[in-house]
N, C-alpha and C positions, 0 to 999 in steps of 0.2 A: 504494500500500500504506500510506503514512503517513496517508492520509485515513481508512482503516478502523480504525486503532488507537484514536483517540479514541472512535469509535462502539462498539467492543468494550468499552472501559472503562465507558461509560455503560450498556451492557446488563448488565454485572456489578453496577454500582452501583445500578441501578433495582430489581432484586429485593430487594436489601438494604434499601432504603427501604420497600418493601412489607412485608417481615417486621417491620421496626421499627414501622411504622404499626399493623400488626395486634397486635403485642405491646403497644403503648401503649394501644390501644383495649381490649384485654382487661384490662389493669391498671386502666383507668378504670371498668370494670364491676364490679370487686371492691368489695363494700361493706365499710366498716370494721367490725371486730368490736365487739360490744356489750360493755359493761362487765362484768367478771367478778365484781365485788363491788359491791353497791348496797344502798341503804336502802329502806325500805318506800315512801317517796315517789318512788322511781325514780332518785334521785340516785346517780351513780357515786361510789364510794369507792376512791381509789387504795390498793392493798394496803400500800404503805409507810406510809400514814397511817391505817390502819384503827383502831388503838388510840387515836391522837390524835383522830380523828373521833368515836369512841365516847365518849371523855372529854368532848367538847364537845357531845354530843347532848343535846337537851332532852327528847326523847320516847323513852325507853328501855323496852323491853318488860320487865315484871316477871316474865314467865313465858316465858323463851326456850326451855325444854326441854319435851318431847323435840325433838331435831333431826329435821326432816322431810327425808328424802333421796329425790329422784326420779331414776330411771335407767331404762334399757332393757337387758334381758339381752343383746340383740344389738348393743349399742353397745360398740365396742372401748375407747374412752377411759373408759367407765363402769366397766370392770373394775378399773382402777387405783384409782378412787375407792372402789369396793366393798371392795377389799383394805385400803385405808387405814382406812376406817370400821370394818371388822371388828376391826382391830388397835386402833384408837382406843377402841372399845367395851370391849375386853379391859382396856385400861389405865385407863379411866374408867368403872368399873362403876356409878357414881352418875349417869351421864348416859345416857339412853336415846336410841337412834337408831331412828327408824321408817323402814323401807325401803318404798318404793312403786315397784314395777316397772310401767312404763307399757305394757309389751308385753301386748296383748290384755286390758287391764283398763279397762273403762269407768269403774269407781268411782275408780281411781287417776288416770285422765285427767281426770275431772271435778274431783277435788281439786286436781290440777296447774293446771288452768285457773282455779280459784278463787284460787290463790296468785298466778298471773300478774296477775289483776285486782287483788288486794289490794296487790301490789307495783308497780302502775302501769306494767307493762312487758309488751309483747306479744312481744318478741323473746327471752324466756327460753328457753333450751334445756338439755337434760340432758347430763351429770349436773349437778344443782343441789341445794344444801341450803338450807333456810330455818331460821334460828335467830333467834328474837325478831324484831327489826325489820331484820334483815340477811339477804341472800341471797348465796351464793357459788356461782358457776358454774365449770365446767371442772375437770377432775381435778387439774391442777397447782395451781390456787388453793385447791381443797378441801383438798388435802394440806398446803398451806403455811399456810393461815389458819384452819382449823377449830379447832385447839387453842388458839392465842392468843385467838381470839374467845370460846371456851368459858371459858377461864381469866378473861378480862375479865368476862364475864357472872357467873361465880361470885363474883368479888370485888366487883362494882359494881352488879348489878341490884338494884333496890328490891324488897324482899319485900312481896308482896301477901297479907295474911292471908286474904282470901277465896279466892284461888287455892290456897293451902295447904289450906284447909278443903274446897274442892271436889275437890282431888286426893285427899284422905284419904277422902272420901265415895265417890268413883268407884272407888278401888282397894281400899277396905276395909282399908287399912293406916294405921298411925299416922304422922303427919308428924314427921320428926326435925329 
């Protein structure tokens, strides 16, 4: 009987190793997430250093607005971003947010793919906003960093007189 006890322990131990091995294999298959904030050249911008990065940027878009927001109506995490941007628009009436629902819209999907190309990233997913030379993905980062980035652009973006003229011509309104 003593000889069978070590055998029983190894039978219990062996399935545990199999489960551990399968778990480690699954972990190895998980790809690391892509950057949630990045510049137009595809460079990741750590959220904690967003404003510092913008202050050191040499190529800042003079026309960061309107904010381009891409989402899907059937995306659960997109709903939080939609609610935030609706409230943001109410609080910042001078900033326009253009909503692009990707569900069943070839036009919006084409525009979304153009932004992916322009921002040198193929792994962009929704929800995502594009503001000037910066993109912010994921609801949590959109709700955290949209307003600070907007305020930074309002205070620091170089004014392009031709952009103001074209805006005035296109909307038929006077530039203030």
